[in-house]
C-alpha positions in Angstrom: 0.1 -0.1 0.2 2.9 2.3 0.7 4.0 1.9 -2.7 1.1 2.1 -4.1 0.5 5.6 -2.8 3.9 6.5 -3.2 3.7 7.0 0.9 6.2 6.3 3.7 5.6 3.1 5.4 5.4 4.6 8.6 2.6 6.5 7.5 0.5 3.7 6.0 1.4 1.8 9.8 -0.9 4.2 11.3 -4.0 2.8 9.4 -4.0 0.2 12.2 -3.3 2.6 15.0 -5.9 5.2 13.8 -8.3 2.4 13.2 -7.8 1.5 16.7 -8.0 4.9 18.1 -11.3 6.0 16.6 -12.5 2.5 17.6 -11.7 3.8 21.3 -13.6 7.0 20.8 -16.7 5.4 19.3 -17.1 2.8 22.1 -18.1 5.8 24.6 -20.6 6.9 22.3 -22.3 3.5 21.1 -22.5 1.9 24.7 -24.8 4.7 26.3 -26.7 5.0 22.4 -28.1 1.3 23.0 -28.7 1.6 26.6 -31.2 4.4 25.4 -32.5 3.6 22.5 -31.6 -0.3 22.3 -28.7 -2.5 20.5 -30.8 -3.1 17.2 -30.9 0.0 15.7 -27.8 0.9 16.6 -26.0 -2.5 15.3 -28.0 -2.1 12.0 -26.6 1.8 11.2 -22.9 0.6 12.6 -23.0 -2.1 9.9 -24.4 -0.1 7.1 -21.8 2.8 7.6 -19.2 0.2 7.9 -20.1 -1.1 4.1 -19.8 2.6 2.7 -16.5 3.1 4.8 -15.0 -0.3 3.1 -16.2 0.9 -0.1 -14.2 4.1 0.2 -11.3 2.3 1.2 -11.1 0.0 -1.9 -11.7 3.1 -4.0 -9.1 5.7 -2.6 -7.0 7.4 -4.6 -4.3 8.8 -2.3 -3.3 7.9 1.2 -5.1 10.5 3.3 -8.6 9.7 1.7 -7.6 5.8 2.5 -6.8 6.8 6.1 -10.2 8.9 6.4 -12.1 6.0 5.1 -10.0 3.5 7.1 -11.1 5.4 10.4 -14.4 5.5 9.4 -14.6 1.5 9.2 -14.3 1.6 12.9 -17.6 2.3 13.3 -18.0 -1.5 12.8 -16.7 -1.6 17.0 -20.6 -1.3 16.8 -21.3 -5.1 16.7 -18.3 -6.0 19.1 -19.5 -4.0 22.0 -23.3 -4.6 21.6 -22.4 -8.3 21.3 -21.2 -8.1 24.9 -23.8 -5.8 26.1 -26.8 -8.4 24.4 -25.1 -11.6 25.9 -25.3 -9.7 29.3 -28.9 -9.0 28.8 -29.9 -12.3 28.0 -28.3 -14.6 30.8 -27.2 -13.8 34.5 -23.5 -12.7 35.1 -22.4 -16.1 36.9 -23.4 -17.4 33.0 -21.8 -14.3 30.8 -18.5 -15.2 31.0 -18.9 -18.6 29.8 -21.1 -17.8 27.2 -18.9 -15.1 26.0 -16.0 -17.6 26.4 -17.9 -19.7 23.6 -19.4 -16.6 21.2 -15.6 -15.4 20.8 -14.0 -18.5 20.4 -16.4 -18.5 17.0 -14.8 -15.2 16.6 -11.5 -16.3 16.8 -11.8 -17.9 13.6 -12.1 -15.2 11.6 -8.7 -13.7 12.7 -6.9 -17.1 12.1 -8.0 -17.2 8.8 -8.3 -13.4 7.8 -4.5 -12.7 7.2 -4.0 -15.7 5.0 -7.0 -14.9 3.0 -5.5 -11.4 2.7 -2.4 -12.9 1.4 -3.8 -14.5 -1.3 -6.5 -11.6 -2.3 -3.1 -9.0 -2.2 -1.1 -11.6 -4.4 -4.2 -12.2 -6.7 -5.8 -8.7 -7.0 -4.1 -6.3 -4.9 -4.4 -4.8 -1.4 -8.0 -3.6 -2.9 -9.3 -6.9 -2.7 -9.9 -7.3 1.0 -11.7 -4.2 1.7 -14.2 -5.6 -1.6 -14.6 -8.4 0.8 -15.0 -6.3 3.7 -18.3 -4.4 2.3 -19.4 -7.8 0.9 -19.2 -9.1 4.4 -20.7 -6.1 5.6 -23.9 -6.2 3.5 -24.1 -10.0 4.5 -24.0 -9.1 8.5 -26.6 -6.2 7.7 -28.8 -8.9 6.1 -28.5 -11.5 9.3 -29.0 -8.7 12.0 -31.9 -7.1 10.1 -33.7 -10.7 9.7 -32.8 -12.3 12.7 -31.6 -9.9 15.6 -34.3 -9.1 18.3 -34.1 -6.2 20.6 -32.6 -7.9 24.1 -32.8 -4.1 25.8 -35.4 -2.1 27.6 -35.7 1.4 26.2 -35.1 3.9 29.4 -36.6 7.1 29.9 -34.8 10.3 30.5 -32.5 11.0 27.6 -28.8 11.3 28.0 -29.2 13.5 31.0 -30.1 10.2 32.7 -27.2 8.2 31.1 -24.7 11.1 31.9 -26.5 11.0 35.8 -26.0 7.4 35.9 -22.3 7.0 34.3 -20.4 8.1 38.0 -21.8 4.6 39.0 -19.0 3.1 36.6 -16.5 5.7 37.4 -16.3 5.5 40.8 -16.1 1.5 40.8 -13.0 0.0 41.5 -13.8 -3.2 40.6 -15.0 -2.1 37.0 -11.4 -0.3 36.7 -9.7 -3.3 37.9 -11.4 -5.6 35.3 -11.6 -2.9 32.6 -7.7 -2.4 32.8 -6.8 -6.1 33.2 -8.8 -6.7 29.9 -6.7 -3.4 28.7 -3.2 -4.5 29.5 -3.5 -8.1 28.1 -4.8 -7.2 25.0 -2.4 -4.4 24.9 0.3 -7.2 24.3 -1.9 -8.5 21.1 -2.2 -4.8 20.0 1.4 -4.0 20.2 1.7 -7.6 18.2 -0.4 -6.0 15.1 1.4 -3.0 15.1 5.3 -4.7 15.0 4.6 -8.1 13.7 4.4 -7.4 9.7 7.6 -5.4 10.1 9.4 -7.9 11.9 8.0 -10.9 9.5 8.5 -8.4 6.2 11.5 -6.3 6.9 13.8 -8.6 9.5 13.1 -12.3 8.2 12.1 -11.3 4.5 9.0 -13.1 4.6 6.8 -12.9 1.7 3.4 -11.5 2.3 1.3 -14.9 1.7 3.7 -16.5 4.0 3.6 -14.0 6.5 -0.2 -13.9 6.1 -0.3 -17.7 7.0 1.9 -17.0 10.4 0.4 -13.6 11.4 -2.6 -15.6 12.3 -1.0 -17.6 14.8 -2.3 -15.7 18.1 -5.7 -16.4 16.7 -5.0 -20.4 17.5 -4.5 -19.5 21.0 -7.2 -17.0 21.3 -9.4 -19.8 20.1 -8.1 -22.5 23.0 -8.3 -19.8 25.3 -12.2 -19.0 24.5 -12.7 -22.6 24.7 -11.4 -22.9 27.9 -13.1 -19.7 29.4 -16.5 -21.2 27.9 -16.2 -24.6 29.6 -14.5 -23.8 32.7 -15.2 -20.2 33.9 -18.3 -20.7 35.5 -16.2 -23.5 37.8 -13.1 -21.9 38.4 -13.9 -18.4 38.8 -13.4 -15.3 37.0 -10.5 -13.8 38.8 -8.6 -17.4 39.0 -9.3 -17.8 35.1 -7.9 -14.1 34.7 -4.6 -14.8 36.8 -3.8 -17.6 34.8 -4.5 -16.2 31.3 -2.0 -13.1 32.3 0.6 -15.7 33.3 0.2 -17.3 30.3 0.5 -14.3 27.9 3.4 -13.1 30.5 5.0 -16.7 29.9 5.3 -17.1 26.3 6.5 -13.2 25.7 9.2 -13.9 28.2 10.3 -16.8 26.5 10.6 -15.5 23.3 12.6 -12.5 24.6 14.9 -15.0 26.1 15.2 -16.7 22.7 16.0 -13.7 21.1 18.3 -12.5 24.2 20.5 -15.7 23.8 20.8 -15.1 19.8 18.6 -17.6 18.8 15.2 -15.8 17.8 13.9 -17.0 14.4 10.7 -16.4 12.7 9.7 -19.7 13.7 10.1 -19.1 17.3 8.8 -15.4 17.2 5.2 -16.4 16.0 5.2 -19.7 17.7 5.1 -18.1 20.9 2.6 -15.6 20.0 -0.1 -18.4 20.6 0.6 -17.9 24.1 -0.4 -14.7 23.5 -3.8 -15.3 22.3 -4.1 -17.9 24.7 -4.3 -15.6 27.6 -6.1 -13.0 25.9 -8.6 -15.7 25.1 -9.0 -16.7 29.1 -8.4 -12.6 30.2 -11.4 -10.6 27.9 -14.3 -13.0 28.2 -13.9 -12.9 32.1 -12.9 -9.3 32.7 -15.5 -8.2 30.4 -18.2 -10.1 32.1 -16.6 -9.0 35.5 -17.0 -5.5 34.2 -20.2 -5.9 32.9 -21.5 -6.9 35.9 -20.9 -4.2 38.1 -24.2 -1.9 36.8 -26.5 -4.5 34.8 -28.7 -1.6 33.8 -25.8 0.0 32.1 -24.4 -3.1 30.3 -24.0 -0.9 27.2 -22.4 1.7 28.5 -20.1 -0.4 30.5 -19.1 -2.4 27.6 -18.4 0.7 25.7 -16.2 2.4 28.0 -13.9 -0.9 29.1 -13.8 -1.4 25.5 -12.6 1.8 24.5 -10.1 1.8 27.3 -8.8 -1.7 25.9 -8.5 -0.3 22.2 -7.6 3.1 23.2 -4.2 1.8 24.9 -4.0 -1.0 22.5 -3.9 2.0 19.7 -1.1 3.8 21.6 0.7 0.4 22.2 0.3 -0.2 18.8 1.7 3.1 17.2 4.5 2.9 19.8 5.5 -0.7 18.7 5.8 0.5 14.9 7.5 3.5 16.0 10.4 1.6 18.1 10.7 -0.7 15.3 14.1 -0.7 13.2 16.5 -2.8 11.5 19.1 -2.2 14.2 16.8 -2.8 16.9 15.2 -6.1 15.8 12.5 -7.5 17.8 13.3 -6.2 21.3 11.3 -3.3 21.5 8.2 -5.2 20.5 8.9 -8.3 23.0 9.6 -6.2 25.7 6.6 -4.1 25.2 4.2 -7.3 24.8 6.1 -8.9 28.3 5.9 -6.1 30.3 2.4 -5.3 29.7 1.2 -8.7 30.1 3.4 -8.7 33.6 1.1 -5.5 34.7 -2.2 -7.5 34.0 -0.9 -10.2 36.4 0.0 -7.6 39.1 -3.9 -5.4 38.4 -5.9 -8.8 39.1 -3.9 -9.6 42.0 -4.3 -6.5 43.6 -8.1 -7.0 42.5 -8.6 -10.3 44.2 -6.9 -9.3 47.3 -9.3 -6.2 47.5 -12.4 -8.6 46.9 -10.9 -10.9 49.7 -10.5 -8.0 52.1 -14.2 -6.8 51.4 -15.7 -10.3 51.9 -13.7 -11.0 55.4 -15.9 -7.5 56.0 -19.2 -8.6 54.4 -19.1 -6.0 51.6 -20.3 -6.8 48.4 
């Protein structure tokens, strides 16, 4: 794409960071909107706009125009945010983490196969083909939601004044912030990977676009496995223990990969293989942390989903941009691996603190 637009490679890397940044902002909006007007109309409008933005990306003639429509594509985040809120509308908190685990396991199939499909499309018809496929997929999703998605949220009176009045319930909840930050830090390792893995694969290891496309999806294998574990065991084991285990696995994988590179044995195989641990950790942490955050105030499930998702993607956009800016041929893969290892460790510290606080409050008889 940089060659096509005659633009700097770093400028085109912003397509990931800008997309995530707009995602973060939109999540603050769509959650309260859905609490006020319902899930279904917000989803349908978001998907329709996504189709328009995808066509704009495919037809863009300049890098600036492309980046503008690419940012607009972030409106599809309405579907991700509200899918979680819809689950919380339908089942009690004790079952939400399990159901989210199974649902996101299905979602993991797409990022697992999409990079490979993108590599094939790019090789055969150029980078625009991926955006044409996104537009077609958006049309199919709109039809599905129009025909099948019912309304799960009761409409609330009082407009946005009521929404603003109720938001401090979330903003002053340590439990909400703990779960939201844990999810943000764990997923931050994956977003950093998104911002740096392409450079490492193509520039450092000299991988072809097609080969990189298949290797790039390695974390999705782990993510799907982590989602399955969440779906099967979250109710039995408990949210906090699942999150703690997930953060430990992510830190283990990135730490071991970092050690291998320090010892001078790093390769494309070791780098991408250990990224499966990042996906595994994300698959165990995100469904459980999301269920925990949404269970704080069930009547504000849409707002909670949007705010927690905004925190997650806002941090992800920053880490994605940071990883992309720090990587050079001289630094090798070290900046990315250090970022991923440190944020995974930080997530483990956060859930440890949340667990300590919950045990202390339990001894005092406070919910």
